[in-house]
N, C-alpha and C positions, 0 to 999 in steps of 0.2 A: 320800332316800340315793340315793347316787351309783351311777350305773351301772358297772360294772367291764370291760364290752366295749362302750363306747358305741359305735356304725357301723365297728365291725371286720366286717368279711365273714368266712364260714365256713364251709365245707361242710361236710354228714354224713353219712355214707354210713347207710342202713337206717334213717332217722330217721322213719320211721313210727309204728313202734310201738316200745316193750321199751326199752331203754336208750339206744337212739337220741333216740328221742322225748324219753328226758327229757333226753337232751343239747340237743336241739333246744328244748325247753321255757325251759331253765334259760338259755341264749344267749339269745333273743330275748327273757325278761323284763328281762336285763341289757346291752338296748341294741341287740345285735347283728346283723346284715343274713344270715338263715342261707339259703342254699340245702340242702336235705336230699334222698336218694332214695330210694326204694324201688323194689321188682321189682313189688310188688304190683298190683292192680287200682287205676285212678289214685284213684276215690272217696275211698279211705284216706287216701293224701297231700292232697290236696284241702280234705278234712272239718275237717285239724289246720290245713292253712296257712290257713283260712278263721278258725277259732278263733284262731288265737295272733296272726294281723295285728289280728284285732279288739281285743284284750286288749293289745296290744305288749307295751313304747314300741318294743319293735324290730321286724323284720318278717320276715317270711322267704316261702319260695318253692318249691313242689315239685318235681320233674322224676321223671318215670318214668323208671327206669333199670335195668338189668340189666350187675350190679357186675364179674358173672363175663366180661363181653365188652369188650373192649378199646376197641373204637369209642363202643362206652357210656360207657366212664369219660371218654375228652377230650371229648365231646358236655356231658357234664354240665360241666365245668371252662371251656368254651368257652360255653354260656350262664353261668355265672358272671361268668367272665370282661367280657362282654358288656351282663352288669347292672348290675353294680360295677364295673366295671373295673380290682381288686386281687383277690388273695384273702391272708387274714392267717392263716389256722389252715382244717386238713384234721384232720378228725375219721373215720377208719377203725374204721367201725363194722357196719358190713353181712356177717353171718356166718350161718351153722349150724351147731345141734348136732344133730345125726342120734339118730334111738334107740339106744341101748346097743346092742352088738351085740359078742361075742366074736369077736378077732381072726380063730378058723380058718373064722367065715363071714363077713369082709369080705374084699370082692375089691381087684383091684388098683384096678379102674375107678373104683371107690366111694370109695376114698383119694384118688386123682389128681384125681376130680373136686372135692372138699373140698376140698384144697391148691390148686386152682383159687379155687375160692370166699374162703377162709377167709384164704388166705397172697397168693398172687399178686394180687388184684386190692388188696390193702395195698399191692403195690410197686408195681404202677404207679398208682394213683392216686397214690401220690406223686411218682414219679417225672415223672409229667406236671406236679403241680401246683407244684413244684420250684421252675421258672424263677421263678412268679409270688411264691412264699414267698421268694425270695431278695432280690427288690427291694421286699421287706417288713419284712424282719429277724421273719417270720413264724415258725407252730411246727407241729407233726404231733402227731396225738394218736393212738397207736392201741389196740384194746381189744383186750384179751388176755383173759385168764381165771385163776382163783385155781388151778383144774385143771396149766394149766403150769406148777407150783411143788412141788404136792403129789400131781400123780396124779388117775386115775380109773377107776373099774373098767370094762370093757370098753368102752373108749372111746378107745383106742390112737392112730385117727389123729385124733381131735379135740383132743386133748390135746398131737399131736404138731405141728399148724397152731398152737395159742397158743401155745407154747414155741419155735415159729420164730419167732415174733411177735416175741416181746421179745427175743431177738437181735438181729433184724434192726432192730429200734429203736436196739438200742447200738451195731452198726454203721454206721448213718444216723445216729445222732447224732457220731459220731467224723466221720464224711465230710464233711458239714454245717455242724460248726462252724468253718470257714472264711468260713464265711458270712452266721453267727451267726442260724445257723435251729435251731430247741430241737427233738430227736423225745424224747417221751416215751412211756409207756404206762402204762392202768391197769387191772388185773386184777381183777374184780370177782367174788365168791364167789355164794352163792345170793343172788340179787337176782328179787324177784315179777316175773316180765313173763311174757307169753303165752307166749313158747316155753318158758320154765320151766313151766307150767301143761298146756302140751301134755306134755310129757315126763313130767310128774304121772300126765298119764291114760294111760300107755301103761301104767301098773304097775297089778297086781290092785285097789288103795285108794288113790286120787289123795290123798285127805283126809289119811291116814294118812302117804303120802310126802312132802305139804308140813308137816305136824306135826316127821315126822322133818328137815326143812329145815331149819325152824325152830328144832330143837335142835341142830342143828350149832355155830351159831356161841356164843360166848360171852356176848354181846348178847343172848342168847333171842329172836331174829328174824330175819326176811328182809330184805334191803337193799330199797329204793325204786329208782326211776327217778329219780326227782330227786334220792336222793344221787348218783347215778350223775354227773347233770350237775354237779353241785355239784363234784365231784371236777374233771370235764373244765375244767369252769370256774375253778378253781384253778391247776391246769396253763397254760392258756392266760395268764391274766390275771396269776395274781400269781407263779407261781413262776419267776421269770425267772432263777433262779440255779440251776436244774435242766434237765439235759437227760441223756437215758441212763438216765433213774431209770423204776422198775416202780412202779406206787403201787398197795398192797393194798387193798382193798374188800370187805372182809372178815370183819367181825364181830368178828375173832380167831379164824375157823374152823381156821385153822392152826397153835392155839398148844394146849398142854397134850396131856394123852397120852387114846387112846379104844379101843376095842374094835376091834382090826384084823383078829387072827390068822382065816385063810381054810382051814377043811376041803378039801381036794382032793375033787370030786365025781366 
């Protein structure tokens, strides 16, 4: 089997767990050299690094990084260039979905912090890596969310950050087309990740919440981390005539009618 991203250099933010982990794994499995980061205790990232380097055929390196801090982003890119000499692809994935909360109970500070983590970090990582991507005619993949398109109850700040990611993707695709740098986006729906399970844990019945999540898709199941990785690989390796697109990974969750009327409390 041919390797679809052999010897390409990829940066993945938030790559130690969840969707980011799925993306890192798929790229390594397809021969890429991946630098991935996370803010968590380094043992988690280092364990994944060791696991994937042993399995190959590509390789990876873990870097501790707080993606909400400008200097940390610069260091992540510098480490990548020092080790591999260039960058072919940036996957902006790091972010957070806070527990659901009504607008009335959400502070301006909470909203600003989420914007900084979920949106501004994407902009800055793209800004700092673009000089290298332009040299290689590389690409950027931004991870948004299905809820940017369909909305979500008691999550206005989160939905706003994800919608802005899609808009920024399109604007940056226009700007970078003259350098032959493609900028695309993937918008996962329900994907079984540690964050998804954590959010379900905040509900009165976690098992029932997960079952409800499964029932939201036409395909009758929740998506996987690996499927997110394969979608990112498609945009990086195969979708060479695509820029500025938003690829929905939803299992059809946005299709057909459903019971949506809400009685005011």
